[in-house]
C-alpha positions as CSV (number, residue, x, y, z in Angstrom):
1,M,-12.2,13.0,-6.8
2,E,-11.4,16.2,-4.7
3,S,-7.5,16.6,-4.4
4,R,-6.3,16.4,-0.6
5,S,-4.3,20.4,-1.1
6,A,-7.7,21.5,-2.6
7,S,-9.9,20.6,0.0
8,I,-7.8,22.0,2.9
9,S,-6.4,24.9,1.6
10,V,-9.1,27.4,2.7
11,R,-9.6,25.5,5.8
12,S,-6.0,25.4,7.1
13,I,-6.5,29.3,6.9
14,V,-9.1,29.5,9.7
15,G,-9.2,26.0,11.1
16,F,-12.5,24.8,12.1
17,H,-14.5,25.6,15.3
18,A,-17.8,24.0,15.5
19,V,-17.2,20.3,16.4
20,V,-20.1,17.5,15.9
21,A,-19.8,14.6,17.4
22,Y,-22.3,11.7,15.9
23,A,-23.2,9.2,18.6
24,P,-24.6,5.6,17.8
25,E,-26.0,3.1,19.9
26,N,-23.7,0.9,21.9
27,L,-21.8,4.3,22.2
28,D,-18.1,3.8,22.5
29,T,-17.2,5.7,26.0
30,L,-13.5,6.2,25.0
31,G,-13.8,7.7,21.8
32,L,-16.4,10.0,23.1
33,A,-14.3,11.1,26.2
34,L,-11.1,11.4,23.8
35,T,-13.3,13.9,21.9
36,G,-14.5,15.6,24.5
37,Q,-11.0,16.1,25.8
38,V,-9.3,17.2,22.8
39,F,-12.0,19.9,22.2
40,T,-12.8,21.3,25.8
41,D,-12.5,24.8,26.0
42,R,-8.6,26.2,26.5
43,S,-9.2,29.7,25.2
44,H,-7.7,30.7,28.6
45,L,-4.3,29.3,27.2
46,G,-4.4,31.1,24.0
47,L,-6.4,28.7,22.0
48,P,-8.6,28.4,19.6
49,A,-12.2,28.1,21.0
50,F,-14.4,24.9,20.0
51,D,-17.4,24.9,20.2
52,L,-18.1,21.0,20.6
53,M,-21.7,19.3,20.4
54,T,-22.7,15.8,20.7
55,V,-26.2,14.3,18.4
56,T,-27.9,11.4,17.6
57,E,-30.1,10.5,15.3
58,T,-33.0,9.8,18.6
59,P,-32.8,12.7,20.7
60,G,-32.7,11.1,24.8
61,L,-31.0,8.0,26.6
62,V,-28.2,6.4,24.4
63,R,-26.7,3.2,25.6
64,T,-23.0,3.3,25.8
65,D,-20.5,0.1,25.7
66,L,-20.4,-0.2,29.3
67,G,-24.2,-0.6,30.1
68,L,-24.6,2.7,31.2
69,T,-26.4,5.5,29.0
70,Q,-25.7,9.1,27.9
71,H,-28.7,11.6,27.7
72,I,-28.2,13.4,24.3
73,E,-30.2,16.5,23.5
74,T,-29.8,17.0,19.9
75,G,-30.6,15.5,16.7
76,L,-29.2,15.3,13.2
77,E,-30.2,18.8,12.6
78,K,-27.1,20.1,13.2
79,L,-24.9,17.9,11.4
80,P,-25.1,20.4,8.2
81,E,-24.0,23.0,10.3
82,A,-20.7,21.5,11.6
83,E,-16.9,22.4,10.7
84,L,-15.7,19.1,11.7
85,V,-17.8,15.8,12.3
86,V,-16.6,13.3,14.2
87,L,-18.4,9.8,13.7
88,L,-18.1,7.7,17.0
89,P,-17.4,4.3,17.0
90,G,-20.8,1.8,18.2
91,D,-23.2,-0.4,16.5
92,E,-24.6,1.5,14.2
93,G,-21.4,1.5,11.8
94,T,-21.2,-2.4,11.7
95,S,-24.5,-2.4,11.4
96,N,-27.1,-1.0,8.7
97,P,-27.4,3.0,9.6
98,S,-30.3,4.5,8.6
99,L,-30.9,6.8,5.5
100,A,-31.1,9.9,7.7
101,V,-28.1,9.2,9.4
102,I,-26.4,8.6,5.9
103,E,-27.8,11.7,4.4
104,A,-27.1,13.9,7.3
105,I,-23.4,13.1,7.0
106,R,-23.5,13.6,3.2
107,A,-25.2,16.7,3.4
108,A,-22.2,18.2,5.9
109,H,-19.8,16.9,3.8
110,R,-21.8,19.1,0.7
111,H,-21.6,22.1,3.0
112,G,-17.6,21.6,3.2
113,A,-17.3,19.6,7.0
114,I,-14.6,17.7,7.5
115,I,-15.6,14.0,8.2
116,A,-13.5,12.0,10.6
117,A,-14.5,8.5,11.9
118,F,-12.1,6.2,13.7
119,G,-12.6,2.8,15.1
120,A,-16.3,1.2,13.6
121,G,-17.1,4.7,12.9
122,S,-15.4,4.0,9.7
123,Y,-18.1,1.6,8.6
124,L,-20.3,4.1,9.0
125,L,-18.4,6.9,6.8
126,A,-18.1,3.6,4.1
127,A,-21.6,3.2,4.0
128,T,-22.3,7.2,3.2
129,G,-20.4,6.3,-0.1
130,L,-17.8,9.1,0.5
131,L,-15.0,6.6,0.8
132,D,-15.3,5.2,-2.2
133,G,-12.0,5.3,-4.5
134,R,-10.2,6.4,-1.3
135,R,-7.9,5.2,1.3
136,A,-9.3,4.3,4.7
137,T,-8.6,2.2,8.1
138,T,-10.2,1.2,11.1
139,H,-9.5,-0.9,14.3
140,W,-7.6,-3.9,13.1
141,S,-9.9,-6.2,14.1
142,L,-12.3,-4.5,11.9
143,T,-10.1,-3.9,8.6
144,A,-11.3,-7.3,7.0
145,G,-14.9,-6.9,7.2
146,L,-14.7,-3.3,6.2
147,A,-12.7,-4.3,3.0
148,A,-15.4,-7.3,2.8
149,R,-18.6,-5.1,2.9
150,F,-17.3,-1.8,0.9
151,P,-14.9,-3.3,-1.4
152,K,-14.9,0.3,-3.2
153,V,-13.0,1.4,-0.1
154,K,-9.1,1.1,-0.4
155,V,-8.8,0.0,3.2
156,V,-5.3,-0.3,4.3
157,H,-4.6,-2.4,7.6
158,E,-1.9,-1.0,9.6
159,P,-1.6,2.6,9.6
160,L,-3.1,4.6,12.9
161,Y,-4.9,6.8,10.8
162,V,-5.3,8.0,6.9
163,D,-5.7,11.6,6.0
164,E,-8.1,11.6,2.4
165,G,-8.6,15.9,2.9
166,R,-12.0,16.2,4.0
167,L,-12.2,12.7,4.5
168,V,-10.0,11.2,7.7
169,T,-10.0,7.6,9.4
170,G,-8.3,6.3,12.1
171,A,-7.5,3.3,14.2
172,G,-9.7,3.1,16.9
173,G,-9.0,3.2,20.4
174,A,-6.1,5.3,22.0
175,A,-5.4,5.7,18.0
176,G,-8.4,8.4,17.8
177,L,-6.7,10.8,19.7
178,D,-3.9,10.4,17.5
179,M,-6.2,11.2,14.7
180,L,-8.2,14.2,16.5
181,L,-4.7,16.0,17.4
182,H,-3.4,15.3,13.6
183,L,-6.6,17.3,12.6
184,L,-5.7,20.1,15.1
185,R,-2.2,19.8,13.5
186,R,-2.8,20.2,10.1
187,D,-5.8,22.8,10.5
188,H,-4.7,24.7,13.2
189,G,-0.9,24.2,13.4
190,S,1.9,22.2,15.5
191,A,1.8,24.9,18.6
192,V,-2.0,24.1,19.3
193,A,-2.0,20.6,18.6
194,N,1.7,20.3,21.0
195,T,-0.6,22.5,23.8
196,I,-2.9,20.2,23.5
197,A,-1.1,17.0,23.8
198,R,0.8,18.2,26.6
199,E,-2.5,18.9,28.8
200,L,-3.3,15.3,28.1
201,V,0.0,14.3,28.8
202,V,0.2,12.2,25.6
203,S,2.8,11.9,22.9
204,A,2.4,15.1,20.5
205,H,2.6,13.5,17.5
206,R,2.4,9.8,16.4
207,L,2.6,9.4,12.3
208,G,-0.5,8.2,10.6
209,G,1.6,5.8,8.8
210,E,2.9,4.0,12.1
211,A,1.7,0.1,12.7
212,Q,-1.1,-0.3,15.0
213,Y,1.1,-3.0,16.5
214,I,-1.7,-6.1,15.8
215,P,-1.6,-10.0,16.2
216,H,-2.8,-11.4,12.7
217,P,-4.1,-14.7,13.3
218,M,-5.1,-16.7,10.3
219,P,-8.1,-18.7,11.3
220,V,-9.2,-21.7,9.1
221,H,-12.6,-21.4,8.6
222,S,-14.0,-23.6,6.2
223,G,-12.7,-27.2,8.3
224,D,-10.9,-28.3,5.3
225,E,-8.8,-30.6,7.3
226,R,-5.7,-31.4,4.9
227,I,-5.8,-27.1,4.7
228,A,-5.6,-27.1,8.5
229,A,-2.8,-29.9,9.2
230,A,-0.5,-27.7,6.3
231,I,-1.1,-24.9,8.4
232,A,-0.5,-26.3,11.7
233,W,2.9,-28.1,10.3
234,A,3.8,-24.9,8.6
235,G,3.7,-22.8,12.2
236,E,6.0,-25.1,13.8
237,N,8.4,-25.3,10.8
238,L,8.4,-21.6,10.4
239,R,12.7,-22.2,10.4
240,R,12.7,-23.9,6.8
241,S,12.6,-22.0,3.5
242,L,9.1,-23.2,2.9
243,S,7.5,-23.0,-0.5
244,V,3.6,-23.2,-1.8
245,N,4.9,-26.5,-3.6
246,E,6.1,-27.9,-0.2
247,L,2.6,-27.1,1.7
248,A,0.6,-28.4,-1.4
249,A,2.6,-31.6,-1.3
250,R,1.7,-32.1,2.4
251,A,-1.8,-31.7,1.9
252,L,-1.7,-34.0,-1.2
253,M,-3.0,-31.5,-3.4
254,S,-1.5,-29.7,-6.5
255,S,0.0,-26.4,-5.9
256,R,-2.9,-24.8,-7.8
257,T,-5.5,-26.6,-6.1
258,F,-4.0,-25.9,-2.6
259,A,-3.4,-22.2,-3.4
260,R,-7.2,-22.0,-4.1
261,R,-8.6,-23.7,-1.0
262,F,-6.2,-22.2,1.1
263,K,-7.3,-18.8,-0.2
264,E,-11.2,-20.1,0.8
265,S,-10.1,-21.2,4.0
266,T,-7.9,-18.3,5.3
267,G,-9.2,-15.4,3.1
268,T,-5.4,-14.9,2.2
269,T,-2.4,-16.4,-0.1
270,P,0.2,-18.8,1.1
271,H,3.0,-16.5,0.4
272,A,1.2,-13.6,2.6
273,W,0.6,-15.8,5.2
274,L,4.0,-17.3,5.7
275,L,5.2,-13.6,5.7
276,T,2.7,-12.6,8.5
277,Q,3.4,-15.7,10.5
278,R,7.3,-15.1,10.2
279,L,6.8,-11.3,11.1
280,N,4.4,-12.4,14.0
281,R,7.2,-15.0,15.6
282,A,10.1,-12.4,15.0
283,E,8.0,-10.0,16.8
284,E,7.1,-12.4,19.3
285,L,11.0,-13.4,19.8
286,L,12.0,-9.5,20.1
287,E,9.7,-8.9,23.1
288,T,10.5,-12.0,25.2
289,T,14.3,-13.3,24.2
290,D,18.0,-11.2,24.0
291,L,18.3,-13.2,20.7
292,S,20.7,-11.3,18.0
293,I,18.3,-10.1,15.1
294,E,20.4,-12.4,13.0
295,E,19.7,-15.3,15.0
296,I,15.8,-14.1,15.1
297,A,16.1,-13.8,11.2
298,E,17.6,-17.5,11.0
299,Q,14.4,-18.8,13.8
300,V,12.0,-17.6,11.3
301,G,13.3,-18.8,8.0
302,Y,15.8,-15.9,6.7
303,R,19.1,-16.5,5.6
304,N,20.1,-13.5,6.7
305,A,18.7,-10.4,9.1
306,T,18.7,-8.0,6.0
307,V,15.1,-9.3,4.9
308,L,13.8,-9.1,8.1
309,R,14.9,-5.7,8.5
310,E,13.0,-4.7,5.3
311,L,9.9,-6.6,6.5
312,F,9.9,-4.8,9.6
313,V,10.4,-1.5,8.3
314,K,7.8,-2.3,5.4
315,R,5.4,-3.9,8.1
316,R,5.8,-2.1,10.8
317,G,7.4,1.1,10.2
318,M,10.2,0.6,12.2
319,P,13.7,-1.5,12.3
320,P,13.5,-4.7,14.6
321,R,16.0,-3.0,17.0
322,T,13.5,-0.2,17.5
323,Y,10.7,-2.7,18.1
324,R,12.4,-4.1,20.3
325,T,13.3,-1.2,22.1
326,I,9.8,-0.4,22.9
327,F,7.9,-4.0,23.5
328,N,11.1,-6.0,24.9
329,R,9.5,-6.6,28.9
330,R,13.3,-6.8,29.9
331,T,14.2,-3.9,28.1
332,T,11.8,-1.8,29.4
333,Q,12.8,-2.8,33.3
334,R,16.3,-2.1,32.6
335,N,15.4,1.6,31.1
336,T,13.3,2.0,34.4
337,C,15.9,0.8,36.8
338,R,18.6,3.1,35.1
339,E,15.9,5.8,36.4
340,R,14.6,4.6,39.3
341,P,16.8,1.4,40.9
342,P,16.1,-0.7,42.8
343,C,14.2,-2.7,40.6
344,G,12.8,-6.6,40.2
345,D,11.1,-9.3,38.0
346,G,8.0,-8.9,40.0
347,M,8.9,-12.2,41.5
348,G,11.4,-10.8,44.6
349,N,14.7,-10.9,41.9
350,S,16.4,-8.2,41.4
351,I,17.2,-7.1,37.7
352,P,21.0,-5.7,37.0
353,A,21.1,-2.1,35.4
């Protein structure tokens, strides 16, 4: 496996300039727009001049996710000439890409190109085999499918983007912009990335390890009524110090049988499910109430706030108080009111600053 330092040492000196975006069917228009905005010509500002080209497997009209069509004139023959290939999200990632597309991406990588993918584009990159044994991410709704379909890929579920040298994957949506700005910062320097971020009026730098801030529903797939009943009961009793033995008893099973059937039904372990549900409930309380961190910890089954803080930092990349500052509607409105009074709650009632 090539080392990250070796893979970018030369390119980090000169940076990439020839950028090719690959557009699949049902092309994600947001991803296309973000890529175009990042690499548009800003040489008048003293920035590098990027040569951006969009290609597709069969040149012509490409259907987009908005029901419109995008005319793309260039085919796969330009991929091996790229210094940076951006695999845009679309149908092709989650379906079965053609051998021609896979080989064109591999050829670009063999010629030294950086391959970046976000959202469903991470599926397409994984299909080339280039991600085998490496870490990768995608949109939170697709991570489980990516891990199941490509077991050799080390799928990480929460980061905004993952940098593996000449292979970079991102979460999709607006996080695609974070991934592209990261590549600019890495290969062209902070000044270039910061200038483009200012032009786009976005945050100059969000760390790749920052969490996607997602819900983690754990649906029951098998129709196992006893497992479903135990899950429903546990969800209503998160304040309790629940154990696998207690849940197994509720389901009238041995602990071993319960753990096996729980995994078959949900795709995760009882312990991991409980951690996720407690975290989700804590997030909800942080977003919608003024309860103290200690009170919230008690509400979700922890005897003290320290455990909750450690879980938040590990899973969300920040302590609970920081999460509340960002996501609590009341806190956000109060902060806005301090800057632009008067302010209301949307129902004609003023909110004190």
